[in-house]
N, C-alpha and C positions, 0 to 999 in steps of 0.2 A: 784780764778785764779789771776795770777800777773798782776799788772797794767803796762802796756806798752803804752808809748806816741807815738802811730804811726803817729800822726800828726807832730812829731818832727823827724821822721825818714828820712834817705837820699832819695832824689828824684828818681824815676825810670828813669829819663831822665837826661843825663849827658852832659857835654861840652856845655852848653847852649850858651855861648858866640861865639861858632864856628857855630851855626846854623843860617840859614837865617830866615827871617820873616815867610815865609810859613811853615817852619818846626817847628818853635816856636808856631805858631797858631794851627798847627795840634796836637802838644803835649798838649797844654793848653786845646783844645776842647776834646780831648781824656779823660783828667782828669775830665773835667766838666760832661761828660757823666757818669762817675764812681760815681759822686756825686748824680746825678739823680737816679741812680740804687740804691745807698745806701739808699736814702730816701724811695725808693719803699720797701725796706726790713724791715722798721719800721712802716709800716702804721698802724698795729694793736696798737702799743705803742702810736702813735699819736691820734688815734681814742680814746683810753682810756682817755688820757689827756684832750681832747676836751670835752669829756663828763662831766668830772668834771667842766671845765671851765663854760659850760652852766649851770650846776646845781648851781653853786656859783653865776653866773649872774642873774638867775632867782630869787635868794634869796636876791638880792640886793648887792651882792659883786662885787668887781673889779677884774680886771686882771692887775697884774704888771709883767713887765720884768725888770730884773736887769742884767747888764753885764759890761764889761770894753773893751776899744778898739773897734775893729770891731764888736764884739758880742754886746756890748752895743749900738753902733750906729745903728745896725740892729733892735734892739728891740725898740729904740726910733722911727725909721722910721716906723716900723709896727704900733706902737700905734699912731703916728701922722697922719697916712693915715685913721683911722678908722672914725673920725668925718666927714671928707668931702665925704668919700665913702658911709657910712652907716647912716650918719645924727646922730651919737651917741653923747652924752655927752663927752667931752674931758676927764672926770674923769673915764669913764668906762674902758678904757684901758690906762695904764700909763707906759711909759718907762723910766727907770733911768739908768745913765751911771756913772761909777766911775770917779770922777773928776768933775761932773756936766755939764752943758750945754757947757761950755768953751771946754770941751773935744770932743764935737761933731766936732769941726773944727781943734782942736790942739791935738798933741800926748802928753798925760800926762801918760806915761807908768807906773810910780810908784804909780799912784792912785789905781791900782788894788791890791796893796799889803796891804792896810789898812783893818784889819779884823773887824773893828768897824764901818766903815763908811756907810756901806749898811744898817744896822739897823737904824742909825741916818737919812739916807735918807728917809728910809720907814716910819719912825715915824712921819715925818712932815705930812704925809697924814693920821695919825690915824688909820693906818692898824690894821685890826681885823680878827676874825675868819671867817667872810663871804667872804674875799678875797683870791685869789689864786695867789701865787708868781712862776714865772717861771725864774730860773736863766739860762743864756746863757753863755756858755764858751766852746769854741773849745777844748782847752786842758783838761778841766774838773779839772783844779787845781787851778784856780783864787781865791786867798784868799778873795777878796771882795765878790764874788758871793757865795763861799762856806760858809763863816761866815754868810753872810745874810740869806741864807736858813736854817742853823742850828739855828740861833736866831728865825726864824720864826717857825720852828718845836718845839722849847722849849716853844713856846707861843700858840701852838695849831693852827697854821695858815698852810693850806695845801700847799705843794710845788711840783713843777715840774722842770725839767731841759732839757736843749738841750746841748749835748756835742758830741765830735767826737772821743773819745777814750773809749774802753771798760773798765768796772769796775773802773771807775775814782773815786776819793774822793768826786766829785760833786754828783755823782749818789748816794752815801751813805747817803747824807742828803736830798734826793729828795724822795718824796712819789710816784712820777710818772715820773721816768727817761726815757728819750729818748737818746739813744746812736746811732748816725748815723756814721758808721764807713767808712770813705772816703779814708783812707790810706794816705801815704806820699804826700805832696804837689809837684806841678810841680817844684815850686821854694822852695827849702827845708826849711821847717818851716814857710812858709808864709801862715798862715791859714785864711788870708783875702781872699784867693782864693777859692778852691773848698769846704773848710770847711765853709766859709762864704755863699757860694752859697747853700750848703745843709741847713744851718741854715735859710737863707731867705725863701727857699722853705718851710720849716716846718712853719715858722711864717705865711706865706701866708695862708697855710692851716688851722692853728689855728684860725685866725680872721675871714676868709672868711667863713669857715664851721660854726663857732660859730654865726656869724651875720645872716647867712642864716637860721639856726635853730631857731633863736630868732625873725624871722619874717621881717627882714630889706630888703628882696629881693622878688620880684614878678616875676615869671617866671625865666628869667635869668637876669632881669633888676635892676639896683640900684635906686629903687623908692624913697629911703629916702636920696639920695645924696644931699649935699649943692650946690646950684647953684652960685658958687663962681667966675665962669669966663665964657666968651663967649662960650667956647667950651662945658662946661657942661650945660649951658643954652640950646644950640643947641641939645645936646644929649637928654635932658628932652622933648624939643618940638618934637622931633622925635619919642619918646616913646608915647607921647600922641596922635600924629598923627596916629600911627601904632595901638595903643590900642583902641582909641575912633573913629577911621575913621573921623577925623575932619580935617579942613584946617590948614595950617601953622599959618595963622592970629589968628584963634580961639585958637589954642594951646598956642600961645604967650599970647594972653589976659588972658587966664585962669591960666597960670603960674604967671603972674603978680598979679593976684587977690589971688591966694591960696599959692603961695611961693614955692611949690615943687610938684613933681609927685604924691606922696602918697596923699597929701591933695586934689589934683584935683580929682584923682580916688575915694576917699572918698566922695567927694562933689557930685559926679555923681550918687552914690548909694542912695542918700537921696531923 
């Protein structure tokens, strides 16, 4: 089938500058709902990718995200949330963005055009066949991401991808492609909008489902979370109060001794 960049097609909403705020919000919200529906259409593909992520993680491998611009930032965001949320080593899930960390706050648009940089970035981490690389690109045409996945495949490293156009060049170099077709953006070509929303939803699913399956959750609670601020300490205390039927004072004391909820619960089993 022919490759058509639906993410670049003309918006279904016209004369935006003539609309009032309420009309603009209604249109944006309508398109956001389309993004959620589009993710629902590819749950089977997401499931298959997650199964491989879990397999590689159990074998001691790591999950890498690579992307440029908004896609790269979303990958870095998802990776950076895993240690505080699930208590994992920062090396378990790693996000790389074209242009490096400077690109997280600054637009370095030409960084995505370098077809060699992704492999150089990945090589810093001694990437190997135990790892799993997910390329993220709304358009499915970003050279940094495509070349990175192509280099990985040539070296026997498993690849996945998240894009928002069907039959994209990115999918061709992906062992487990996810194509979430959101259609034209509210603001023509601005894929930071619903394409970005769809990508973020999928990334949430990948790491959350993976970490649950790997045992980092008990019931529906983040028992391995790092207690890095007062809010999280309070959440942990409430977990223990509910789980062990103890006083707030006792919960506070036990957390100070054992450092996190999991350790407290394990200590109670002994």
